C-alpha positions in Angstrom: 150.9 139.8 63.8 149.1 137.1 66.0 146.9 139.8 67.4 146.1 141.1 64.0 145.0 137.6 62.9 142.9 137.1 66.0 141.2 140.4 65.5 140.5 139.6 61.9 139.0 136.2 62.9 136.9 137.9 65.6 135.6 140.4 63.1 134.7 137.7 60.6 132.8 135.7 63.2 130.9 138.8 64.3 130.1 139.7 60.6 128.8 136.0 60.0 126.6 136.1 63.1 125.3 139.5 62.0 124.6 138.1 58.6 122.9 135.1 60.1 120.7 137.4 62.4 119.8 139.5 59.4 119.1 136.4 57.4 116.9 135.0 60.2 115.0 138.3 60.5 114.2 138.9 56.8 110.6 138.6 55.6 109.5 135.8 53.2 108.6 137.5 49.9 105.6 135.3 49.0 103.7 135.1 52.3 104.9 138.4 53.9 105.6 136.6 57.2 109.0 136.2 58.7 110.5 132.6 58.8 111.4 133.0 62.4 107.8 134.2 63.3 106.2 131.4 61.2 108.0 128.6 62.9 108.3 130.0 66.3 104.9 131.5 67.2 103.1 128.2 67.6 99.6 129.5 66.5 97.4 127.4 64.1 97.4 129.4 60.8 93.5 129.8 60.5 93.4 131.2 64.1 96.4 133.6 63.3 95.0 137.2 63.2 97.3 138.1 60.3 95.3 135.6 58.1 91.8 137.0 59.0 91.5 139.4 56.0 92.2 136.7 53.5 90.0 134.1 55.3 87.1 136.7 55.3 87.6 137.4 51.6 87.6 133.8 50.7 84.5 133.4 52.9 82.7 136.1 51.2 83.7 134.8 47.7 82.6 131.1 48.7 79.4 132.4 50.1 78.6 134.4 47.1 79.3 131.5 44.8 77.3 129.2 46.9 74.4 131.8 47.0 74.5 132.1 43.2 74.5 128.3 42.9 71.6 128.0 45.2 69.6 130.8 43.7 70.3 130.0 40.0 70.4 126.2 39.9 69.3 124.3 43.0 66.4 126.4 44.3 64.9 126.7 40.7 65.2 123.0 40.3 63.6 122.3 43.7 60.8 124.7 42.8 60.2 123.1 39.5 60.1 119.7 41.1 57.7 120.9 43.8 55.5 122.6 41.3 55.4 119.5 39.1 54.6 117.3 42.0 51.9 119.9 43.1 50.4 119.9 39.6 50.4 116.1 39.5 48.8 115.8 42.9 46.2 118.4 41.9 45.5 116.3 38.7 45.2 113.2 40.6 42.8 114.8 43.0 40.8 116.2 40.2 40.8 112.7 38.6 39.8 111.1 41.8 36.9 113.7 42.3 35.7 113.1 38.7 35.8 109.2 39.2 33.9 109.6 42.5 31.4 111.8 40.8 30.9 109.2 38.0 30.7 106.4 40.5 28.0 108.3 42.5 26.1 109.0 39.3 26.4 105.4 38.2 25.1 104.2 41.7 22.2 106.7 41.6 21.4 105.5 38.1 21.5 102.0 39.2 19.4 102.6 42.2 16.8 104.5 40.1 16.8 101.7 37.5 16.4 99.2 40.3 13.5 101.1 41.8 11.9 101.3 38.4 12.4 97.6 37.8 10.8 96.8 41.2 7.9 99.1 40.4 7.5 97.6 37.0 7.8 94.1 38.5 5.0 94.9 41.0 2.8 96.4 38.2 3.4 93.2 36.1 2.5 91.1 39.1 -0.6 93.1 39.8 -1.6 93.0 36.2 -1.1 89.3 36.1 -2.9 88.7 39.3 -5.9 90.7 38.1 -5.7 89.0 34.6 -5.7 85.7 36.5 -8.6 86.6 38.5 -10.6 87.9 35.6 -9.8 84.7 33.7 -10.6 82.5 36.5 -13.9 84.4 37.1 -14.8 84.1 33.3 -13.8 80.4 33.4 -16.0 79.9 36.5 -18.9 81.9 35.0 -18.5 79.8 31.8 -18.4 76.6 33.7 -21.4 77.7 35.9 -23.4 78.6 32.7 -22.6 75.4 31.1 -23.6 73.5 34.1 -26.7 75.5 34.4 -27.5 74.6 30.7 -26.8 70.9 31.3 -28.8 71.0 34.6 -31.8 72.6 32.7 -31.4 70.1 29.8 -31.3 67.3 32.3 -34.3 68.6 34.2 -36.2 68.9 30.8 -35.3 65.5 29.9 -36.2 64.2 33.3 -39.5 66.0 33.0 -40.0 64.5 29.5 -39.1 61.1 30.9 -41.5 61.6 33.8 -44.2 62.8 31.7 -43.7 59.9 29.3 -43.5 57.5 32.2 -46.7 59.0 33.7 -48.4 58.6 30.4 -47.3 55.1 30.0 -48.3 54.4 33.6 -51.8 55.6 32.7 -52.1 53.6 29.6 -50.7 50.6 31.4 -53.2 51.2 34.3 -56.1 51.5 31.8 -55.1 48.4 30.0 -54.6 46.6 33.2 -57.9 47.8 34.6 -59.7 46.6 31.3 -58.1 43.3 31.6 -59.1 43.0 35.4 -62.6 44.1 34.6 -62.9 41.7 31.8 -61.6 38.9 33.9 -63.8 39.7 36.8 -67.1 40.6 35.3 -66.6 39.2 31.9 -67.7 42.4 30.2 -65.8 45.3 28.4 -65.2 48.8 29.6 -64.5 51.7 27.5 -61.3 53.8 27.8 -63.4 57.0 28.8 -65.0 55.1 31.7 -61.6 53.8 32.8 -60.1 57.4 32.5 -63.1 58.8 34.5 -62.5 56.2 37.1 -58.8 57.1 37.4 -59.6 60.7 37.7 -62.1 60.1 40.4 -59.6 57.9 42.3 -56.9 60.5 41.8 -59.3 63.2 43.1 -60.0 61.1 46.3 
């Protein structure tokens, strides 16, 4: 009976060990990996060759989503921003070119007006100078003519005064001669005789 109990205990112990070994070797239903191999292999899960298929699948899915996101959202937005900036820069360049053209045209017009003003100023100065010369010449001619008239009038007046003076001198000389003759010889002398005597003395 003791032997029978020992045998039964031994059989129970072997059955328990066999059950534990079977339990230790069963596969996990969710991951498909044995518990013993998961904890005892010592390999980092991403580097485990049994996970490569799922990793490649998720990599392909992630890359596809990222590619769709880039091609449908990000790249169009970047392209739109670049195109908008390109258009704005082109507009700014066109505006700058237009303003430069207007500035060049304004400078050219200013220079042309300045040249015209200078030419007009020189013309006005020349005209004024010629007018001043003409006026000065006319004034000088007028003054000279006035002086000539005054000189002629003065000469005529001087001539009249000289003639009158000479006539008075002749009369005075005749009277003086008559008085002297009367005083010296006590006689009278006619004016014709005195005039003849003056003419004879003037001829000598």
